N, C-alpha and C positions, 0 to 999 in steps of 0.2 A: 531455346524459346524464352528464357527468363530476361535476357538483356533487352529484347524489344519491348517487353512488358513494362520494365522500369523506365525505359526511354520514353515510352508513350505517356506514362504517368508524369514524367518530368515535363514533357511537351504540354500536357494539359495544364499542369501547375504553371508553366510559363505563360500560357495563354490567359489564365485567370489573373496572374500578376499584371500582365500588360493591360487587360481591361480595367483592373482596379487602378493602375497608375493613371490611365487616361481619364478615368472618372474623377479621381481626386484632383488631377491637374485642372480639369474643367471646373470642378467645384471651387478650386482655389482662385481661378480667374474671375469668378463672380463674387469674391469676398468683399469687394468695395460696395456691393449693393445688398449683401445679405449678412445677417448677424452670424458670427462664428458658431460652429457647432458646439453645444455644451456636452462635453464628453465626461463620463464618469471615470474618475481616477481611482484605480485600485492599486494601492501600495502594497508590495510584497517584500518579504524579508528572506525568501528562500535562497537568494544569492548572497546573503549576509550584508548586503548594501541596500538599505530600504530604498526602493525605487518604484515608480509606476510600472506595472507589468508591461505596459505598452512600450516602454523604452528599454526593456531588457533583451539582449540578444539570445533568447532562449524560449522554448515552449514552456509557458508557465501559466497556471490557472489558479484562481482563488475562489473558493466556494463558501458562501455565507448567507445570512438572512433566511428567506423562505426556502431557498434551495437546500439549506442545511436543516431547517426546523419546520419543514412544510408538513403536508398531510401524509405522514409516514409513521412506521413503528418507532423509529428513533433508537434502534439497538445496534444495528450493523453499519460500519463505515461504508459498505457497498451501496447503501441507500442514497448517499449524498453524492456519489461520483459517476453516475451513468452518463452525464453530459460531457465528460472530459475525453476528448479524442486521444488515442494512443494508450489509454488505460483500460484494463479489463479487471473489474472487481466483482467476484462471484460469491454470492451468499450460498454456501454449500448445503444449507438445510441440515447441517450436521455440526452441532455446537460442541462436540468433542474435538473438532478440528477448527482451525481459524479460517477467517475469510480468505479466499484465494485471490491474490492480487498479482498482476504482471503489468509491466510498462514497456511497450514496444517489444514484447516477447521476452524481456528479462524477468525471471522469477517464475516462468511457466512450468518448470520441471518440479517445483516444490510439491511434495505430497502432503506436507503438514506445515502450518505456520506460513510465514512470508519469507521468501528467499530472493536475493538479487535486487531488492529495493530497500532503501534506507527509510526508517520510520522514526518520527519524533513526536513527543507529546510535551508541549511547552519547553522545547529545547532539550529535554531528557531523551536519550536514545531509547526507542522501543525495539531497536535492532542490537543484538549482542555483538561484541567485538569480532566474533567469527562470521557474522553476516546473517545469522538466523534471527527472525523477529516475529512479532505478533501484534495484533491491534485489538484484541478482545477487551483490553482495559480502557480503550478510548471511550470517554463519556460524552455522548452526543448532546445531552441536555445543557451542559455548561459551556459548550464550544462557541467560540466567536467565528472561526473560520477554519477551513482546511486549504493548505497550499499544495499544489502538485507541480513538481519540477521534472521535466523530461529532457533527455538529450545530453550533450557534452558536459554542461556545467554541473550535473549531478555528481561528477567525479570529484568535485571539491569537497564532498562529504566522506571520501575515503573508501574503504573496503566495501565491496558488494553494493555499489551505488549505480545500478542501471537506471534508477530514478529515485526521487525523494518525495515522501509524503509527510507533511507536518500538520498537526492539529494544535490550535492555539486556544486556550481557555479565555473567555471574555473577562475584562476587568469588571470591578464592581460599578454599579450605576450611580449617578448623582442622586436620583430619587430612589428610595428603597422599593424593591419589587419582590414580592413573594409569588412563586410560580408553582403550580401543580398541574399534573396531566395524567390521564388514564387512557389507554388504548387497548382494544381487544378484538379478537376475531376468530377466524377459522383455525382449526387444529388445536384448540385449547390454548391459544396464544393470547397473552396479555402482558402489558408493561405499565408500570406506574412510576412516577417520579415527583420529587419535590425539591425546590431550589430557592435560594435567597441571594439577591444581589443588592448591595447597598454600600454606602460610605458612612463612616462614623461621625463625620463632621462636614460642614458645608465646604470647607477648603479641600475636601477629599484627601486629607492627609493619610488616612487609612481606608482602603476600600477592600471589599471581599466578594467572592462569588463561590457558593457551595451548592452541590447538587447530589442527590441520592436517587438511584433508580433500581427497581426490581423488575425482573423479567422471568416469565415462565412459558413453556410451550409443551404440549403433548407430542408435537412433531407431525409433519406430513407423512413420514414413513413410520413403519413399525419400529419399535425399539429406538426411538430418537427423542425421548423426553429430556428436557433440560431446564435448568433455571440458573439465573445469574443475579448477583448484586454488585452494584458499582457505586463508588463515591469518588467525587473529584472536588477539590477545593483550591482556591487561589486567594492569597492575601497580599495586597500591595501597600507598602509603607513608604510615603514620600518623606525621606529623611530631611531633605533640604531642597532648595530650588534646583540644585545640580546633582542630586543623588537620590536613588530609589532602591529599596530592597523588596524583593518579591519572594514569597514562599508558596510552594505548590505541594499538594499531598493528593495521592491517588491510591485507592484500594479496590480490589476486584476479587470476587469469589464465584466459582462455578463448580459446585460439588456434584459428582456422579452424573455427568452429562453422558447419556447413552449414545453409543456409536453403532449405527446400523451397517457400517461398512459399505463398500461399493458393490455394484451388481455386475454380473456378466451381461453381455448384450442379450442373450436369450432371457435372462431373468428380467431385464428392463422391458423387453417387448412383452413379456407375459404379465407382469404386475409391477409398475414402477414404485408403488408405495411399500413394497415388501422389504424386509431386512434379510440379509444373508443368514442362512440357518446357523452358521457358527457364531454369529453375533449374539444370538440368544443362548446358545449352548455355553459359551464362555462368558456371557454377560459383559461384553465389551463396553468399556466406559472410561471416562477420564475425569479426574478432579484436579482443579487448578485454583490456586489463590496467590495473590500478589499484592504487596504494599510497597510504595516507593514515595520518596519525598525529596525535595530539592530546594535550593535557594539561589536566587539570581540577584547580583548587585550591579546596578548601572550607575556610572559616575561620569558626569560631563566635566572633564578636567579643565577645558577652556572652550572658547568659541570654536576651536578647530579640532579638538581632541576629545575622545571619550574612551572609557574602559568598561568592559562587561565581563563579569566572572560568574560562572555557574558551577555549582557542585551538587551531586545527587548521590543517593544510596537507596537500594531496594532489596527485597527478598521475594523469591518466587518458589512455590512448591508444586510439583506435578506428580500425580500418580495415575498411571494408565494401564488398563488391562486389555491385552491384545488377544487375538484368536490364533494362537500358535499351536499347531498339532503337538500332542505329547511326544510323538515319535521324533519330531524335529528338536524338541527340547532335550532329548536323550543324548544328542551330540555334545561331547564334553566342551566344545568351544562355544556352545550357545549360551546366551545370557538370560534365557527365560522369557516368559510371556508377560511379566509385569515390569514396567519401567517406573522407577522411583527416583525423582530428581529434586534435590534441595539446592537452591541457587542463591548466592549473595552476589550483588553487583553494585558498582558505583563508579564514579568518575568525575571529571571536571573539564571545563572548557574556559579559556581565558583569551580575550581578544581586545586589541587596541585598534581604534579607528581614527584616521586623520582625514579631514575634509576641508578643502580651501580652494583658492584659485591658483592655477599654475599657468603663467602667461596670459592671465586674464580669462581663463577657461576653467570650468569645474574639474576638480581632481579629488579623488579619494583613495585611500590606502587602508587595507585591513591586514593586520598580522596577528596570528593566533597560534595557540597550542591546545591540544586535547589529549586526554588520557581516559581510557575506559578499561575497567577490570572486571572480570567475572570468574568466580570460583564456584564449582558445581560438584556436589557429592552425588555420584551416579551409582545407583544400585539396581540390580536385576534379580528377579525371583521367578521361580516356576509359577505358572498360573493354575496349578492344580495341587491337590493333596489326595493321594489315592485315586479314587474315581470321581472325586468332587472337582468340577471345573469352575473357573472364574474366581478362585480364591488365592490368596498369597501363600506360596509354598516355600520351598528351600531357596536359600540365597545362591545366586549363580554369577553375580557380578558386583564388584565393589571397587570403585576407583574415585579419585579426586582429580577433576579436570580443571585446569586454569588457562584462561586466555586473556591477554590484554593487548591493547594497542596504544601507541604513542605517536601522535601525528603533529606535524607543523605545517602551517599553511600561510600563504601570502596572496593577497588579491588586490587589484587596483582597477579603477575606472577613470577615464579621461575623455572629455569632450574636446577632441583634438582639432575640430574644424567646426564651421558654422552648423553644418547638417550631419556631422559624423561624430560618433562616440565609440569607445572601445572598452571592453571589459576583459581582463585576463587574470590568470591565477596559477599557482602551482602548489601542490600538496605532497609532502613526503609522509608515507605511512609505514609503520613497522608493526606487525602482528606476530605475537609469540604464543605458541601452544605448549602446554606442559601437562602430561598425564601421568599420575602416580597410581599404579595398580596395587590394591590391597588383597585381591582374591587371586591367590597364586596356585590354586588347585589345578588350573589348566594352563599354567605358564605365566610369565611376567609380561604384561602388555604395556608396561610403562614406556614412555618415549617423549621426545620433544621435537618441535619444528618451528622454524623462523621464516617469516615471509616479509618482504619489504618491496616498496615501489615508489617511484616519484611520478606523479600524474600532472602534466600541464594541461591547461585549457585556455582558449582565447576566443573572443567573439567581437564582431563589429556590427554597428547599426547605422543605416543611412536613412535620413528623414527628409524625403523630397517635399513633403507637405506636412502640415500640422496633423493631418488625419491618416497618414500612411507611414509605415516603417518597413524597410527591408533589412534583413539580418542574415549573418552567417556565423557559424561556430564550429570549432574543432577541439576535441579533447581525447585524452587517453585515460583509461580506467583499469582497475584490476579487481579480482574476486578470489578470495582464498576459499578453500574447502571449509565447511562447518565441522564441528565436533561430530555431528550425526553422520557426516559423509566420511570422516576419518575413522568411524567407530570400528569397522571391520575390514579385514583383508580376505582375499579369496583363497582360503585353505591354509594360511600360515598364521603364526602367532603375531601379536602386536597390533597397534593401530597402523592405519594406512598413511604414514607420514611421507610416503614417496610421491604423493599427489603434488602437482605444481599448481600455482594460481593461474586462473584465466586472465588474459589481458586483452583489452578491447580498444580499438581505434574508432572514434565516434564523431560523425559529422552531420550537420544539418544546415539547410538554408530555408528561409521562410519569409513571410510577410504578415503584417498586422494592419488591419483597416478599421478605423473608428469613424462612423458617419452618424449624422442626425437623421431620424430620432432614435437614439439608443440602439444603434446598430454596431455590432462588433463581428468581424470576420477574421479568422486566423487560418493560415495555411503553412504547412511545414513539409519538406521533403528530407528524409533522413536515411543514413546508412551507418551500421555498426558492424565491424568485423572483429571477430574474437578468435584468439589462438589459445590452445590448451583448454577448451571448454570441457567441463566436467560432465560425464555421462555414465549410465548404468553399465557395470561389468557383470554383476550377477544379482539376482533377487529371488530369494527362496527362504521359506521358514521364518519370515519376519526380518531377515537380515538382507540389507542391500550393500553391495560394494561398488566402488566407483573407479573410473579411469579417466585419464586425459585423452582427448581426441584431438584432431587437427584443427581445421578452421570451420567456423560457422559464420553466417552472415544474416543480419536482420536489416531489411531496407523496406521503405514504404512511404506512404503519403498520409497525412492526417489533416483534417480540416474541421472547422466548427463555425457556426453562425448563430448569433443571438440578435434578434431584432423585434421591435414593436410594430406589428402589422398595422394595427389601429390602436387607438387609445385603450390602454388596460389589457390588450391582447398581445402576449409575448410568444414568439416562436423560437425554439431551440433546436438546432440540428448539429449532429457530430458524426463524422465518418472516418474510419481508419482502414486503409489497405496495407497489409503487412505480409511481406514475403520473408519468412524465417526458415533458412535451409542450412543443411550440412554441406560443406564445400569439399570435404575429403572423405573418401571411403574409410570405414573403420569396422572392427569386429565387435559384436555385442552378443548377449545371450538372447535366446528365444525359446518360447515354450513354457510349459508349466509342469515342474518347477523350472525356473530360469537360473541355471547354475554354471554353464560353460559358454565360452565364446564360440558359438556355433552358427552365427548368422552375420551377414554383411549389411551394414547400413550404407546405402549407395549415396554418392554425392548427388545433391539435389533433393534428397529426402527432407520432408517437412520436420521442423523441430516440434515435437509433440506438445500439446496444450495450447497451441497458438492458432486462433482462427485467421484465415487470410483476409476476411472482411468482417467488420462489425459497424453497426450504425445505431443511432439513437435520434429520436425526434419527439418533441413535446410541444403542446399548445397549453398556455396557462392564461386564464382570464380571471380578473378580479381586481378589487381595490383594497385599500387598507381596512375598510369596513364594509360589511354586506356580503353578498354572495361571491363565491369564487368557484372555479371549475378547472379541471385539467384532463388532458388526454395525452397518452404517451405510447410510443412503440419502440421496440428494441429488436435488433436482428443480430444474430451470431452465426457466422459461417461454420462450415464443417471443421472439425478439430481432430487431428491425428492423436491417438492415445498412447502410442508406443514408438520407440525409435525406428523400428523397421516399417512403420506405417501400414501394418497389416490390418488394423481396425481404425475406425473413425467414429466419433460422435456426430450424429446428423446436425445439419443446420436447423435453425428454428427462428420464428418470429413471435413476439409476445406483445399483447396490447393491454393497457390498463387505463382506468378512468377514476376520477375522484370529484366529489362535490363537497363544498363546505360553506359555512356562514360565520362571519366574525361580528361580534357585538362590541362596540366601543362605548363604554359607560364612564362616568366621571372618575371612578377609582378601579374599574375593572375592565379587562379585555378578555373576552371569551371567544375561543376558536373551536368550532365543531366541524367534524369532517367524517365522511365515509368514503371508502376507496375499495375498488374491485381490481384485483390483478389477475393476469391470465384469463382475460375475458372469454376467450374461445375454448378454455379448458383443454389446452393442448398438452400432450405428453412430450416432455423434452428432457435432455440431459443438461442440468444446470451447471455442473462442473465435472471434471475428470480427474482420476487418480493416475497420473502418468506412470507407465511402466510397472503397473501393479503385478506382482509375481504370481498371483492366482488368476489373472485375467479379469479381475473385478474392477474394471476401469471406470464404471459409469455411476455418477451420483445424480439421481433424478431430481428435477425441480418440482415444486408443488403444482397441483391442479388449480382450478379456479378458487380464489380465496377472497374473503371480505374482511375489511378492517374498518373499525370505527373508533373515534376518539374525541376527547375534549381537552383543551388546554386553557388554564385560567391564569391570568397575571393580575395581581392586586398591588396597586400602587397606593402607599399610605404616607 
């Protein structure tokens, strides 16, 4: 039954493309009597070749301005991304865990952090060399834009790139601006921030942008209090007309964020705001702090050549208290209920760019190398002393884990005909793991593993009119296991270095339409086939083991529309249909505890954590000064929560509304707003914990909530 479904989707997409083509051709025929459409050009750098997003053979979006700094809390990246088709970013209402992000189904299985999606902040990877990442340190107040790349070209970023999300800090402003903001609302939630953007001289030889933010919440759920502090700074130094040096510094702290854990379906139906009883018994919580800095040197060698070199270094510390039964920790192979991680990381990226005419047509070439290294001291402790729970007890694990990657890449673009252009590239990645076990009471778990892959990608764009683009792209990618997935074997000693990397063949075709007034429509049809996908083998007592399975497939259609209905009234729509399924039967564990391969996952089963349909719509009205208002709606379809598809989180629809007023004064700009989310006060599952070994799959979203805030910008 699935083939007719995707075929029907393709026929619908084809019909839309035909209509769009005829419309733009008609519009083109009247060009002699009408002024050309004034299209907003959004230049993106996610393909490493700065280009208008409209002309790139890939699904790519850039979010900035009011979409990034609008009437919102301004703490979680998920607030800025709901209008991007193909991307699912869920605020888990659990600040002991990170935002849950997946792109076209990649990353959906991650139970903590971000997996399968590459993350960057000002060019510095927020994804470790093994593929595990987090976005908690992304500072929204200082950001200029967020770029999201989906589809085949994400493979140009190497390991674990089912998609790419990059945040860029804004440069310092020509006129000095001091900004301050405060927002607060339901569940004891508040956020305050202060920032400065300026240049030290009229020539803007040195410019800077710094921002500090503090956040606190009592939490919608019991045992979910959290607080955060975040600093982000950027200094640009124009050394000469041809060279610039940029320094970036970021620091993040989140002490003792309480973890309410997931709920069973019965617990969710009974009282969504409750915490699991063992969460309070063990006082489950997590503390994290991170500081990183980097430098970027840009040198225009000549009119046709340039060089960019980036270097960075950072430290991250995590201490997390889990709810592991004392009986499970009695197992000599268990590493305890306290996870203690001390991480040092650093790396560099250097690339040379050439841009000139070839045969009278535009041609560019990028060649680069990158190196990323991570060294982690991993310790585990019992989370009890005697009968006292939730305290650090005896040492149970002590090892030094190191992983590094060394990649080389080459990328070229060429306008090979009047209305045709091509973009192609290849990347060779080498990822090496090394674990040195210092805790030998339960055996020596030391080991090594090497993974490598060469991933090609190519795309072509056809430009029948100035307002329409058709494109197609194909690429290959790979994804190694993370150290967390290698951490345990099922019953034997040592790390699970027998796991193979997953390899994906990724293709998409699409169209992009830009019409006046301010109308943008994007449509993409995609398919990704993966071999050796990683899946759960066992999950019990806080220990998860993994295995490679056969084939999986992610295919679907995504579309988005942004248009100005009337003056100052903007409509945004986004829709994703995604069929993410297993293509080969395989054995997994089932039940609680989940310890043996006693269940079959049938071909055609849904990959857990992926809704088949998701949609977003918003109406925004307002000018640069005066009143503004917004109304939005979101829909998430039913989501399977485990591999065997025995349970699912129900579908839901949410509605929100906001009202604000902006004062424009000679030296001040004051923005006030009030916003209400979940207007109908609906109980819903905001995110899921895939394959939870205790059956606690469900993380409820908050009920009706109110948020109010004021933002002040002072220009002096």
